N, C-alpha and C positions, 0 to 999 in steps of 0.2 A: 139508937145507933150504937153499935159495938165499937170497941177500941180499934179493930182492924179497919172498919169503914171510916172512922174518924181520921186515922192516919192517911188513908187513901185520898180522902177529900180535902186534905190540908197540905198543899204543896210544900210549905216550909217545914212542917212537921215530918212529912214523908222524906224530905231531903235529909233531915237530921237523923231520923231512924236509919235510913240507908247508910249514912256515914258511920253510924255506930256499929253496923254489921259488916260493912265492906270498905276497905281502904279506898280512897279516891283514885279513880282510874284503873282499878283492878276488878277481876271477876272472881276472886276467891274470898271466902269469909275470913274474918279476923279469928285468931286462935281461940279466943274466949268463946266465940260462937260455936266452933267445932267441939270444944271440950265440955261446955256447960249448958248449951242450948240445944244443939241438934240431937243429942241422945234422947231427949225427952219429946221430940217432935216426930222423929223418923222411925220407921218400923224395920227391924231386921228379924226375920223369923228364925226359928230354931234350925240349927245346922248350917245357916248361911255364913259366908265368909267374904271379907274384903281384904285382899292382900295388902301388905304394909306399904308397898311402893305405888299405890294407887292415889291419884289426886282427886279428892272428894270436895268439889266446889258446890256444896249443897247448903241451902239456906232454910230457915224455919218458915218463910212465907210461902213456900210451895212444898208439895209432898215428895218424899223419897221413900220408896219401899223396896225391900229385897226379900224375895220369897224363900220358903223353906228349902234348905239344901242348895240354894243358888250360890254361885261363886262369881266374884269380880276379880280377874287376875291382875298381876302387876302391870304398872305403867299405863293404866287406863286413866281417862279423865271423865268424871261424871259431873254434870252441871245442871241444876234445876232452877237456875236463876230466873228464867223466863217461862218455865213450865214444869209440871210434874214429871218425875222419872219413876216409873213403876215397873218392876222386874218380877216375873212370876217364879213359881216353885221349880227347882231342879234346872234352872237356866244357867248356862255358862257364858260369861262375857270374857272373851279371850284377851290375850295380852295386847296392850297398846291401842285399845279401842277408845273412841270418843263418843260419848252419849250426851246430847244437849236436848233438854226437854222443850216442848212437851212430847214425851215418848212413853208408850205402853208396850211392854214386851211380855208375851204370854209364858206358858209353862213349857218345860222341856225344849227350850230353844238353844241351839248351839251357834254362837257367834265367834268366828275364827279371829285371826290377828289383823290389826291395823284397819279395822272397820270404822267408818264414820256414820253415825246415825244422828241426824239433827232436825229438830222441829223449828229451827230458827233460820230466817233469811234477813239480810240487810236491805233496807230500802236504798234505791239508787236513782230514782226517777228524775230528781231535780239536778240538772247538770251545773247549776250555779252554786251548789253546795258540795262539800266533800261527802263522800258516802258515809264516812264515819260520823258525820253530824246529822244524818237523816233518820236515825233510829232503826228499829227492827220490826219485823212482823213474824208471827208464829202460826204454825199449823200442825196439828197433831200427827205424829207418826205412830202407826200401830203395826206390830208384828205378832201375828197370832200363834197359837200353840204349835209345837213340834217342827219348827222351821230350822233350816241350816243356812246361815249366811256366810259365804266364803270369804277368804282373806282379801283385804284391800277393796272390799265393796263399799259403796256409798249409798245411803238411803236418805232421800231428800224429804223436806218438809211437806206434810199433807198427804203422804202416801200410806197405803195399807197393803201389807203382805199377808195373804190368807193362810189358812191352816196347812201345815205339812208341805211347805214350799222349799225349794232349793234356789238360792241366789248364787250364781257362779262367782268365782274369784274375779275381782276387778270390775264387776258389774256396777252400773250407776242406775239406781232405781228412781225414776222420775214420775212413774204412773203406777196405779194400783196393780197388784199381781194377784190373780184369783187363786183360791185354794187349790192344792194338789197340782202345782205347776213348777216348772224349772225355767228360770229366767237368766239370760246372759247378755252381755254387750253393753255398749254406751251409745244411746240410752238403752236400758235393758228391755229386751223383748222376750216373749214366751217361745221357748224352743221345744218343750215337752209338756204334755199333760197326762195325768193318770186317767185311764179309761176304766170305769167301774165294770162295764160289761166284759171287756177282755181281761181285766185284772192285770193290766200292764201299763207301763209308761210309753206313750206314743209320741213320736217326733211330730212337731208342727211345721208344716211347709211354709 
C-alpha cells in the first residue's frame, strides 16, 4: 500500500495532512503549498498564462493542468479541492470565472466573463442537519473542443457540452448539450443545430 492510500485509509492521519495543507475552515491552500509543492505537481504547458489576480485554490492531491497557450484571466477562482481541473490548449478562461472540479475543458474553448462551471453539489436531503454539515457530492463536467460559453452562464455538475457548441449568455446548463448546437435559457434548451447537409445553422422549434 502506497503513502497516498495509507493516508486515505487512516482518518486521523488524513485529518492531520489536510490541516497541514489547508487552514481549518478554509478552501484555499497554505502559502507554503502554493510556493513549494504545487509547482512540482501541476502542469502548465509552454505559452500558458495565469494572470496575477487569479485565485488559485489548487492542491497537490488532485490534478490541475493548463494547456499550451491557454490563458486564465484576472479575478478567476480555480479550485481542484474535490476534483481535477484540466484545461486544454489555446483555451481562454475569461475574467471573473469560477471553476470547481471535477472539470475537463477541451482545446480552443472561449469562456466569457462571470461564468460558473462546477462539478460540485452540496447534499441537502436530511432536513434535521444544516446543509453545511451534510458534505458534498461531485460529478464530472466536460466541455469539448471549440466551444464558446457566453457571459454569466452556469454549467452544473455532471453535464457534458459537445464539440463546437455555443452556450448563450445567462444560460444555465443542467443537461447534456450535443455537439454542434446552440443552447440558451434557464434551464438551457437547444435553439439551433448545425445541419451537415445544408451546411447551415438551423433553428429548432
